[in-house]
Residue, then its C-alpha position, 0 to 999 in steps of 0.5 A: m811546464q807550469w802551463f801544464h800544471d795549471l791544466k785541468i785533470r781532464p785536458k791533461l788525460l785527454l792530451s796524454f791519452g791522445l798521444m797514445i791514440a795517435l801511436a795506436v792509429i799509426l800502429g793500426g795504419v802499419g798493420l793494415f797496410s801490411l795485411k793488405s799486401v799479404d791479402e793481395g798476395l794470397d789472393v793471387v796464389v789462391n784465386r789464380e796461381l793454385p787453380g792454374a797449377v791444378a788445371a795444368v796437371g788436370f789437363q795432363n791427366y785428361v790427355h793420358t786418359v784420351q790415349r788410354d781410351v783410343r788404345t782400349g778401343i783399338l783392342l776391343d775392336g768396336s765391340d764396347t761403347a764405354w770407351q767412347e763416352s770416356f774419350r769424348t768426356s775427357m777431350d772436353q775436360a782437357q779443353r776446358e782445363l787448358a782454357i783455365v790455365g790460359g786464364a791464369m797466365v799474366s806474364d808474356e812468357g806464360i801467355a806464349m807457353h799457353a798459345n803453343s800448347e793450344t796449337l799442339f793440343a789442336q793438332w793432337r786432338v785431330l789425330n786422336e779423333q781420327i783414330f777414334d773414328l777408325a776404332a769405332r768403325t772396327q778398323g783396328e789396323a788402320a787406327l793402330e797404324l795411325l796411333l804408332s805413326p811418328e807425327l803422333a808421337a812427336i805431337a804427343g810428347d811435345l804436348d806432355q812436355m808443355a803440360y808439365q812445364m805449365a804446371e811447373w811454371k804456375t807452381t814456381y810463380a805461386a811459391g814466389v808470390g808466397a815468399d813475397g807475402l811472408a817477407t811482407s808479413q815479417r817486416a809488418s810484424l817487426m814494424v808493429v813490434v817496434v811501434l808497439g814497444f815505443a807506444v808502450l814505453l811512451g805510455l808508461g812514462l806518461a802514466w808514471w809522470l802523471s801519476g806521480l804528479m797527481a799522487t803527490q798533490i793527493r797524498e798531501c791533501g790526504e795527509r793535511a785532512e787526516s791531520l785535520r781529522a786526527v788532531c784538530i777535529t778529533g781534539l775539538e770533538g773530545g772537547i765538545t764531548a767533555l763539554s757535553r759531560g760537564d768537563l770544562t778543563q779540556d783544551v783544544i790546540p790547532k796544529t795542522q798547517p795549510l797546504q802550498i798550492l802549485g796549480k790551478d786544476e782540480l787538485g789545486q781547487l781540492a788543496g784550497t778547500v782543504n785550507g779552508m777546512i783548516t781555517q774553519v776548524k781553527q775558528a771553530i776551536t776559537s769559538y769553542d774556547t769562548c763558549r767554554v769560558q762563558i759556560q765556566a762563568m755561568v757554572d760558577d754563578s750557579a754553583g754559588l747560588a746552590e751553595a747559598a741555597v744549601e745554606g739557607r741563604l735563599s735571598t742570595r742572587a747572581d750578577a746577570a750583568r757579567h754574562h751575554g745573550d742567552f747565558q745572561r737570560i738564564v742567570q737572570g731566570i734563575n734569580d727570578t725563579l728564586d724570587a718567585v719560589l720564596d713567597p709560597i714557601d713562606e706562606a705554606a710554612a706559616a700554614l703548617d705551623r698553624v697545623a702543627q698547633r692542631d688548628f685546622t682552620v687555616q688556609v693559604t690565600g695567596d695569588y699563585r700560578g702553575d705549580h705554586a698554585k698546585i701546591k697551594d690547592s694541595l695544602n688547603t685541600a689536605v687541611s680541609e680533608v683532615r678537618s672533615a675527617l675530624q668532624t666525621l670522626a667526632q660524629s662516629a665516636h657519638a654514634l659508636a657509643a650509642s651502638s655499643e649500648e644497643l649491642s650489649a642488650v642484643s647480645t643478652q637476648i641472643g644468649s637466652n635464645s641460644e640456650e632454648t635452641t640447644a635444648q629443642a635441638g637435643v629432642v629433635s636429634a633423638a627422634a631423628e636417630q630413631v627414625s633413622k634406625n627404622v628406615q635402615t631396617v626397611s632398607t635391609g628388607t628391601e634389598e633382600m626382596s630385590a635379590s629374590i626377585k633378581e634370582i626369579a627373573k634369572n630363572a624365568s629368563d633361562a626357561a624362556r631361553v630354553a623354550g626358544q631353543a626347543v622351538t628352534m629344534a622342533d622347527s628343525t626336526n619338522s623340516t628334517v621329517g618333511k625332507l624324509g617325506d620328500s625323500s620317500a616319495e622320490i624313492g617311490e618314483v625310483v621304485k616305479t621305475i624299477t617295476a616298469i624295468a622289471q615288466q619290460t625285462n619279463i616281456l623281453a625274457l618271454n620274447a627270447t623264450i619264444e625265439a628260442a622255441r623257434a630255434g629248436e635245439a640250437g636255442k635250448g640254452f638261450a631258453v634256459v637263460a631266458n627263463e632265468v631272466k624271466e624268474l628274476a624279473k618276477e622276483t624283482a617286481e615282487a620285491t619292488e612292490d613290497i618296497g613300494r608298500k613299505i615306502e607308503a607306510i613310511q610316508v603315512d608315518s612321516q606325515g603323522a610325525v610332522s603333524a605331531i611335531q607341529q603340535i609340540g612346536q605350537i605347545i612350546t611356543q605357548i610356553n615360551d610366550i608365558q615365560t616371556t610374560i612372566a620375565s616381563a612382569v619379574e623385570e617390572q617387579t625388580a625395577t619396582t623393588n629397586e625404586i623402593g630400595r633406592n627411596v628407603s635408602e635415600a630416606a635413611q640417609g636424609s634421616t641420618e642427615i637431619a640427625q647430624n643437622i640437628t646435632g650441628v644446630a645444637e652445637a651452633a646454638g651452644q657457639t652462639s650463646a658463647g658468642a653472645q657473651q663475647g659480644q657483651q664483653a666487646s660492646s663494653e670494650l667498644a664503649r670505652m674506646a668510644a669515650e676515648l675517641q671523643t676525648l682525643v677528637g676534642q683536642f683539635k680545633f676544626e670548628t668556629e668558636a661561637g658555633s654549637g660544637r657542630g657548625v662549619a669550620a671557619t678559616a684563618a687565612v695566612p697573609a700573602g708575602a709572609g716570610n718573603g725574602k724581600s721583607t724582614n720578620g720572624r721567618g724572613h730573609s735579609s735583603t738580596r745579596r748579589f755576587 
């Protein structure tokens, strides 16, 4: 089976699944063959046998219907035609059903049976059509005689028996075909189950064998990879991590063994890849150990240099020849760095010694680059700035001494002026207080006058309001009296109407009296009533005339009242205008008085503030006098401090010896290389030592 092991995974799977597919094809062929057999049997039953059996039963039913129709025709004696239509239809349907039965007959026995049935049906049809004709012509007795004839009875019995036999024949044949199809289906099912079971067992066996074969190799690869990760790679990672943290004591031991390769498939290639990874990791571990040794050597040299530097032995150097590659460059770079650092340090130290001796004319003159040049420039700049500050401080001390003398003189003058200001401020303050009192009195009188004017304005406003109400009431009264005149005029019209009615009533009473006189004795009573009505009409006319006169008098009086009320309204309007003018004048007077009061109040407040300010001026003048005395004391103290500052500045050297005391400072250069580790002097070092 080595050939199978050497196959790739794809051919292995294709071979296994090809066998399964072949079994599936066999299973499908068996199933299709069985289904075809069953389908053919069902086609025979559905499309031939069952329609033939149904047609045989239908033929028998239509024969019975024809027999029923001829009996009905004999009984009805031709008086109804419905049975005739049913007879013709049933006869034709029986003929068609018999033809269908003939098409379903395939065996010789069936064909012979159908031929016999057609012969009997033809004879039976001839006899029944004769009966139909007789019954249709209302020859019932002849038709009945033919219907009951022995010949028709024998033919009808044979035909009915033959129809029953054909239906039974087709039903039995269909049952046989169905049984054959069922048997075929059962055999096919059994074969499918057997083949399917075999295929399942074969598939399970192949799957178990292939999965075991591949799972073993994959598991071994996974175990080796996990061992490589958990032991070698994890150990290497821990060592590198420790190395990155500066720990050089971490050992890494390779423990993962290579795989035994069984085949040449993908799993064999995977095993080869895993073995290659194991080899590479072992090589990486070896490289890690070599790197650790190199770093340890460099660390030892760096520690020695650091220890020597702490002890002040800056001339100590490491042996770069014991290192290789970049490690050698690093160690040599440290040695070169120490060499480059010593020169500027020594020169700067010498310059600072001069500064400590209060000599600020010193300068660092060595040719340095980079940060060393920055140190040189910073030190020179610092010394120059201090030198300039000392020069400025000396000049300021001289100026301060002169200013203190001037300050003393000014303080004396300020004291004298402050005393004079205090005296004048006292006089002005007393005058301001008197003005404030007078203005306060005027303000009080103005406030009282303003209150009186406000009361007058209120009374004038009330009078104007009452006059306005009187005008309104006069207008209302005038309107009411006018309406009274209109109403009296309307009453006059009504009185005229009543007078006209009274006159008409009088005329009617006169006419009634005339008619009563014509009536004689019969109209006497009516004449009396007419006379009373006439008298009543006269009285009504007289009363109406009296009312009319009184109404005319009322109208005349109303017109007089309207005129009088209008005059009263005009007078009240004039009074209202006068009151309005008075109120406006009072309001203007009130505004003027308020403005006067406000101005007087502001004047009083201003005079008070003047008095307060003058008092403040007097106090400030007193404080100024005291401040002038303190200024004299401060100027004396300032003169003393200026003298001390001049003495202190004189202790520093920041100018040339030949100068006049105010010239430009000269610089004393410190020689480059002073104190270099490669020379021997008071601040130098011994010759270079290597370890």
